[in-house]
ZABA-366762 format. One record per atom (N, C-alpha, C): residue in three letters; x, y, z. Coordinates in steps of 0.02 Angstrom, whole numbers, plus 50000, padded with zeros to 5 digits. Atoms other than C-alpha are relative to their C-alpha. Layout:
% residues N
AlaXYZ ...
END
This chain:
% residues 276
Met499564999949941 Met543825283356708 Met500674996849983 Ala499345002750016 Ala545705280256699 Ala500094993250032 Ser499885006649973 Ser546315262556726 Ser500734998449997 Ala499315002250000 Ala547945253556761 Ala500004992450004 Thr499965007250002 Thr548545235656748 Thr500384997250059 Asp499685003249944 Asp548965224856898 Asp500504994749975 Arg499495004850018 Arg550365211956901 Arg499714993949966 Asp500305006050029 Asp549165197856856 Asp499705001449931 Gly500254998350065 Gly548685207256697 Gly499295002750000 Ser500684997449998 Ser546955212256756 Ser500015007650002 Thr500044992750002 Thr546375230056735 Thr499615002650060 Arg500354996949944 Arg545925240756884 Arg499955007449986 His500104992950011 His545315258556890 His500455004150046 Leu499624995149961 Leu546415272956947 Leu499505005050028 Pro500504995549971 Pro545315282457069 Pro500115007249977 Ala499954993250025 Ala544925299757002 Ala500315004850051 Gly499734995749948 Gly545355307757169 Gly500764999550003 Arg499275000949997 Arg547095300157174 Arg500335002749937 Lys499734997450062 Lys547375304356992 Lys500075007650003 Ala499984992749995 Ala546945322557025 Ala500545002450047 Val499494998149951 Val548055323357178 Val500704999049972 Leu499355001450030 Leu549515315357086 Leu500185005349948 Ala499874995250053 Ala549355326756936 Ala500145006950028 Ala499924993349971 Ala549185342457042 Ala500675000650036 Tyr499384999749962 Tyr550665337957152 Tyr500615000249954 Val499445000150047 Val551815334057006 Val500055006849965 Gln500004993550032 Gln551285350256921 Gln500305005350046 Glu499754995049952 Glu551675360257080 Glu500744999050014 Ala499305001449981 Ala553315351557123 Ala500475000249941 Gly499585000050060 Gly553955350256945 Gly500334993349988 Glu499675006550006 Glu554905334156979 Glu499934996350066 Val500125003849940 Val554515320357104 Val500264992949991 Thr499795007050002 Thr555075302757150 Thr499424995550019 Val500515005049983 Val554045286957168 Val499944999550076 Ala500015000749927 Ala554535285557352 Ala499655006050032 Glu500314993949973 Glu553995303457387 Glu499244999749991 Leu500715000450013 Leu552295300657307 Leu499664994550041 Ala500285005549961 Ala552015283957394 Ala499905002050072 Ala500074997849931 Ala552335291857563 Ala499455005350006 Arg500494994649997 Arg551245306857524 Arg499294997349996 Leu500675002750011 Leu549755296357466 Leu499864993750040 Asp500075005949958 Asp550055281757585 Asp499774993949960 Val500115006050040 Val550045268557449 Val500684997049984 Ser499365003350015 Ser551365256257389 Ser500355003249941 Thr499624997350056 Thr552755261057270 Thr499784996749935 Asp500245003250061 Asp552085248157146 Asp499375003449975 Thr500614996450020 Thr550405257057147 Thr500175006749967 Ile499804993650027 Ile551245273657116 Ile500304999149930 Arg499705001250066 Arg552265266556972 Arg499474998749948 Arg500545001450047 Arg550695259856889 Arg499605006349985 Asp500374993750010 Asp549795276456917 Asp500385004849954 Leu499604995550040 Leu551225286356842 Leu500044997649927 Asp500005002750069 Asp551325274856691 Asp499365001949964 Arg500644998450031 Arg549475277656661 Arg499945007549985 Leu500044992850009 Leu549595296456683 Leu500455002449943 Asp499564998450056 Asp551055296956562 Asp499654998349934 Arg500365001950060 Arg550025287556432 Arg499425004849985 Asp500554995250008 Asp548615299956461 Asp500255007049982 Gly499734993550017 Gly549805314356426 Gly499965005150056 Val500084995549943 Val549615321656601 Val500685002250027 Leu499344998749975 Leu551455320656650 Leu500504995949960 Ile499485003850033 Ile553115313256595 Ile500324995250049 Arg499705005249957 Arg553685296956673 Arg500755000049990 Thr499275000450003 Thr555535296356715 Thr500234994050041 His499725005449959 His556675283356791 His499985002150074 Gly500044998549929 Gly556195283656974 Gly499495005150020 Gly500494994949981 Gly554805296556964 Gly499645002949940 Ala500364996550054 Ala553965309456852 Ala500165007350002 Val499924992850003 Val554095327356795 Val499385003149967 Ser500564996350030 Ser552785340356749 Ser500165001649928 Leu499914998250070 Leu552525344056565 Leu500285007049992 Ser499784993050004 Ser552915362356602 Ser500625001450043 Ser499434998949956 Ser554405359656717 Ser500625002049961 Leu499374998250030 Leu556125366756681 Leu500494994350009 Pro499545005749994 Pro557415353256644 Pro500605001750044 Gln499394999449961 Gln558845350556765 Gln500604998249956 Ala499405001350040 Ala560645348756706 Ala500064992749981 Asp499945007250013 Asp560505329756717 Asp499384997049969 Thr500615002650032 Thr558805328256632 Thr500174997449931 Gly499835003250063 Gly558975316156486 Gly499635003149941 Ile500274996950059 Ile558605321356309 Ile499304997549983 Asp500675002750016 Asp557095309756291 Asp499465003450041 Val500474996249960 Val556245318956434 Val499965007249975 Arg499984993250024 Arg556795335956369 Arg499595000949935 Leu500384999650063 Leu556015332056200 Leu499265001150012 Arg500714999549987 Arg554305331556282 Arg499825006250041 Leu500124993849963 Leu554505347556383 Leu499945005949952 Gln500114994250043 Gln553815363356300 Gln500024998149926 Ala499945002650068 Ala553625352956142 Ala499675004549948 Ser500344995750048 Ser552365364356057 Ser500395006549987 Ala499614993850007 Ala553415379956091 Ala500624998849958 Lys499395001650039 Lys554965371456020 Lys499854999249926 Glu500185000750070 Glu554065366755860 Glu499865006949968 Thr500124993250024 Thr553495384855842 Thr500665003549985 Ile499344996950008 Ile555275391055866 Ile500374996849941 Gly499655003450055 Gly555945377855747 Gly499775002349932 Ala500284997750064 Ala554785383355608 Ala500245007149983 Leu499784993250011 Leu555265401655631 Leu500755000349984 Ala499274999850010 Ala557135398555644 Ala500204997349932 Ala499845002950065 Ala557125388055486 Ala499935005149943 Thr500094994950052 Thr556555403355387 Thr500625004449993 Leu499384996150003 Leu558245411455425 Leu500524996749956 Ile499495003950035 Ile559185397855330 Ile499915000949924 Gln500004999050073 Gln559615401955149 Gln500294993949965 Asp499735005550040 Asp559895388655017 Asp500745001249984 Asp499294999950019 Asp561725384454978 Asp500435003850051 Ser499614996549948 Ser562305392155143 Ser500314994950048 Val499675004149949 Val563375385455286 Val499695001750067 Val500364999049937 Val562475382955452 Val500334995950055 Met499805003649939 Met563135378355624 Met499414999850047 Ile500575001149956 Ile561865371155744 Ile500244996450062 Asn499785003449940 Asn562215367055925 Asn499494994750022 Ala500435005349975 Ala561475352156017 Ala499455002950043 Gly500564997849959 Gly559785353856102 Gly499354998149967 Thr500645002250027 Thr557985348756083 Thr499655005349958 Thr500294994750041 Thr557475365756015 Thr500294999849929 Asn499705000450066 Asn558715363855872 Asn499824993549964 Leu500275005950034 Leu558065346355838 Leu499355001949964 Ala500614997550032 Ala556415355155802 Ala500175004149938 Val499794996350059 Val557325366955684 Val500164995249943 Ala499815004850052 Ala558045352055590 Ala499394996949966 Arg500615002950029 Arg556305344855567 Arg499655004749952 His500324995050043 His555785361055482 His500465002349943 Met499534998050052 Met557265361855362 Met499914995949936 Gly500115004550056 Gly556505349855235 Gly499975003549932 Glu500044996450063 Glu556255363455104 Glu500675003249980 Cys499354997250015 Cys558065369355114 Cys500384995649951 Arg499615003850048 Arg559305364054980 Arg500725002449999 Gly499304998350011 Gly561185363554957 Gly500385002350061 Leu499684997549939 Leu561655366655138 Leu500634996250017 Thr499465003349963 Thr563275363055226 Thr499845001050073 Val500224999749930 Val562805358955405 Val500554997050045 Ala499525002549950 Ala563995357055553 Ala499665000450069 Thr500345000349935 Thr563365351855725 Thr500394995850049 Asn499725004549949 Asn563895344055889 Asn499474995350027 Ser500545004449979 Ser562225335055906 Ser500044993249965 Leu500005006750029 Leu562235316255879 Leu499304997849980 Arg500705001550018 Arg560335316255863 Arg499775003849939 Leu500254995750053 Leu560155330055735 Leu500044996949930 Pro499995002850068 Pro560745320455579 Pro499404995749983 Ala500585004250013 Ala559285308455598 Ala499365004049989 Glu500594995750007 Glu558045322955605 Glu500025004149935 Leu499904995550057 Leu558755331955452 Leu499894996249935 Ser500135003150065 Ser558095327655278 Ser500654999949959 Ser499405000750042 Ser559485321155164 Ser499965004649939 Lys500084995450056 Lys558765332655029 Lys500235007150016 Ala499864993149979 Ala559195348055131 Ala500735001849995 Tyr499294998449994 Tyr561075346555137 Tyr500434996749946 Arg499495002750044 Arg562555343955024 Arg500524996350042 Asp499505003049955 Asp563765340455166 Asp499765000950072 Leu500194999949930 Leu563455336355349 Leu500594997850042 Tyr499425001549958 Tyr564825336855480 Tyr499795000050073 Val500115000249928 Val564825332255664 Val500675001450034 Phe499394998249964 Phe566115340555775 Phe500204994450048 Gly499755004949952 Gly567215328955877 Gly500065002950070 Gly499914997749932 Gly567555329956062 Gly499784994850051 Thr500225004449947 Thr567015322556227 Thr499254998649993 Tyr500705001950006 Tyr565385312856223 Tyr499625002050063 His500434997849945 His564035320956332 His499374995849996 Gln500535004950005 Gln562815306856367 Gln499305003050008 Val500664997149986 Val561375317156438 Val499735003749939 Ala500204996150058 Ala561335328556286 Ala500054996349935 Gln499845003850060 Gln561875315156162 Gln500335004549949 Ala499644995150040 Ala563135327356094 Ala500744999550014 Thr499294999449987 Thr564985330556079 Thr500155007050024 Ile499784993449977 Ile565875344756167 Ile500755000549989 Gly499304999450017 Gly567515350556096 Gly500115006049956 Pro499844994250042 Pro568365362655976 Pro499575000449938 Val500394998950062 Val567415370155830 Val500505000149943 Ser499505000750052 Ser568655363655702 Ser500034992749978 Phe499905006850025 Phe569155348255602 Phe500734999049984 Gln499315001850018 Gln570785339155568 Gln500044998649925 Ala499905001450071 Ala571445339155391 Ala500164992749990 Ala499895007150014 Ala571475321855312 Ala500744998549991 Ile499295000950011 Ile573295324155265 Ile500385005050043 Gly499594995749958 Gly574535330955391 Gly499715001550068 Gly500304999249935 Gly573305331955534 Gly499935007250023 Lys500054993049982 Lys573245350955529 Lys499295001750020 Glu500664997949978 Glu571805358755624 Glu499735005549954 Leu500314995350047 Leu570625367755506 Leu499435003750034 Gly500544996049974 Gly569555381955567 Gly499425000149950 Val500595000050043 Val567795383555498 Val499615006650009 Gln500414994049999 Gln566645398055455 Gln499304998249977 Cys500695001450022 Cys564755398655432 Cys499635006549987 Asp500434994350013 Asp563405410255368 Asp499535001450058 Leu500494999349945 Leu562245407055515 Leu500144994950054 Ala499965004549942 Ala562435399655689 Ala499335000250036 Leu500635000749963 Leu560845393255772 Leu500174997150068 Leu499785001949933 Leu561155392455960 Leu499414999950048 Ala500535000849951 Ala559855385556079 Ala500305000350070 Val499734999149932 Val560115390756261 Val499474998550052 Gly500465001949947 Gly559365386456429 Gly499755005750043 Ala500224994349959 Ala559155403856502 Ala500135006549964 Val499954993450032 Val558885421756445 Val499805005350052 Ser500164994749951 Ser558975436856561 Ser500415006249985 Val499644993850009 Val559535454956564 Val500694999550032 Glu499365000449963 Glu560905451356693 Glu500464994749971 Gly499595005650021 Gly561505434556628 Gly500064999049926 Gly499995000950071 Gly561205436556443 Gly499744993149980 Tyr500175006850020 Tyr561105419756355 Tyr500474995450038 Ser499565004249958 Ser561735406056470 Ser499784992749999 Thr500115007249996 Thr561865387356497 Thr500324997450063 Ser499745002749937 Ser562315375856641 Ser500694997049994 Asn499375003550011 Asn563875368156563 Asn500525004849971 Val499484995350022 Val565485378356547 Val500284998149932 Ala499715002150063 Ala566225367956407 Ala499525001049942 Glu500514998950051 Glu564595369056311 Glu499965007549982 Ala500014992850011 Ala564595388056333 Ala500595002249957 Val499394998450039 Val566375388956265 Val499904998049927 Met500105002350068 Met565885378656113 Met499515004549962 Met500484995550032 Met564375389656077 Met500325006849985 Ser499664993650012 Ser565475405156094 Ser500454999549938 Glu499595001150060 Glu566655397855963 Glu499574999949937 Met500455000150058 Met565205394355845 Met499795007249983 Met500214993150009 Met564615412155870 Met500555004249969 Ala499434996150025 Ala566345419355837 Ala500154998649927 Asn499855002050069 Asn566455409955672 Asn499405000749954 Ala500614999350040 Ala564745415155607 Ala499895007149977 Ser500174993450025 Ser564205429655498 Ser499375002750033 Arg500614998249965 Arg562485429655579 Arg499884995050057 Val500125004249941 Val561955422855749 Val499275000550022 Ala500685000149973 Ala560225417555807 Ala500004995950064 Phe500105003749938 Phe559885412755987 Phe499274997850004 Leu500665002949997 Leu558385401556020 Leu499844998050072 Ala500225002049932 Ala557415399356184 Ala499255001050006 Asp500724999249989 Asp555615396356232 Asp499885004350062 Ser500164995149948 Ser554715407656355 Ser500114997550071 Ser499855002549932 Ser555025396056504 Ser500705001750021 Lys499304998349985 Lys556855401656493 Lys500085007450019 Phe499954992849986 Phe556465420256517 Phe500135001250074 Gly499874998149931 Gly557175428056675 Gly500444995250038 Arg499555004849967 Arg558295413156713 Arg500725001949986 Arg499284998850008 Arg560165414056737 Arg500364993750021 Leu499635006149985 Leu561235398356726 Leu500745001550010 Phe499324999349977 Phe563045395456775 Phe500475003449950 Ala499514997750049 Ala563965399156612 Ala499685004449948 Gln500264995450050 Gln563615414356505 Gln500304998549932 Val499775000850069 Val563725411856317 Val500135006849969 Ala499934993350028 Ala563475430056269 Ala499515004750033 Glu500494995049978 Glu562615446256316 Glu499425000249951 Leu500605000150041 Leu560865448956248 Leu500115003649933 Gly499914996150061 Gly561445461756119 Gly500454996949949 Arg499525003150046 Arg562685449856038 Arg499654996649941 Ala500355003750052 Ala561345441255933 Ala499795004649942 Asp500334996650055 Asp560715446155762 Asp499254998750003 Tyr500705002049993 Tyr559085436755797 Tyr499904996650067 Phe500215003949942 Phe558185430455950 Phe499324996949982 Val500605003550023 Val556875417255909 Val499684996550060 Thr500355002749942 Thr555555412456038 Thr499274998649982 Asp500705001950015 Asp553735407156054 Asp499495005450018 Cys500454994549984 Cys552985423156125 Cys500415006250017 Ala499654993749987 Ala553415441256163 Ala500404999650065 Pro499605000049939 Pro554845442756288 Pro499765005250050 Pro500174994849950 Pro554605452356452 Pro500285006849979 Asp499824993250021 Asp554745471156432 Asp500745001650009 Glu499304998349985 Glu556465472456512 Glu500474996749950 Ile499595003650049 Ile557215459256397 Ile499895002949931 Ala500174997450066 Ala556295465956245 Ala500335006849987 Ala499714993350007 Ala556915483656275 Ala500744999649985 Leu499275000750011 Leu558735478156284 Leu500154997149931 Leu499915002850067 Leu558565467756126 Leu499905005349946 Val500144994750048 Val557785482156031 Val500555005349999 Ala499474995049994 Ala559105494256095 Ala500644997849964 Asn499415002750033 Asn560445482756023 Asn499864997649929 Glu500195001550069 Glu559525480655857 Glu499994992549987 Val500105007350009 Val559215462055885 Val499294999049974 Glu500665001450027 Glu557775455955777 Glu499674994550041 Val500365004849958 Val556525447155891 Val499464996749957 Met500485003750040 Met555515433455806 Met499564995650044 Tyr500485004449966 Tyr553945425455878 Tyr499365000249959 Pro500595000550044 Pro552255420455805 Pro499595006349998 Pro500404993850007 Pro551255435255736 Pro499354999750038 Ala500655000749966 Ala549655428255813 Ala500065001550073 Val499904998749928 Val550425430355986 Val500155007350012 Ala499804993049991 Ala551005448155956 Ala499395004250017 Ser500554995549981 Ser549955461756034 Ser500135007049975 
END
């Protein structure tokens, strides 16, 4: 039986009934607050906080500041990266492994910020001689030093939620301050939504502009999104579905999306074991 710790350090049991109700409600609602749960279950907020802490440790949900989110919920625009890392984690690792196979040794790769691309970085350990450019402040720590020859981080405005920079896809020359454009062999772009009407989209306009610049400066473009993003349309479109060379995901896309990708000769990549 699950247990939780009271203020005096003693251990008490979390009633199975309340645990089931909490887990089911969070799963249904996607995201809830401590106050909302306390009112619903008619217990104190301290009790709810202890229950949520326990359920988080049990892997039932994700504890957040002021509440909790379902493991399968879709992140909101203000959802922090540490929470996003735990959402759809298995799917992201699958996508990361597949996307890493597109990277050729001694090539130049641009990678945008996002938890899916952090998974890609973790699977780049066998790569060698890369030049990597990214706007993610978290990605350098995930990338093996053996994989790259040079690693660059684009400058710009600091986006705290994403732990990334948002700005121009360029660098200043060390002498003279001239802006230098950059080119890459492959751009790996993780997005928050994929649909026939909206194409590849994200919630932040400036982020969409930056991804569009990466795409424009790339010889090949791969968009990455897990299946929870299918059929969604966010505020800012990055590109139409047919603009990609590759679309990397964790399972077969819905028929309508798949048909448009095939019609535009986009190579769709997902695990063979899932293919039917």
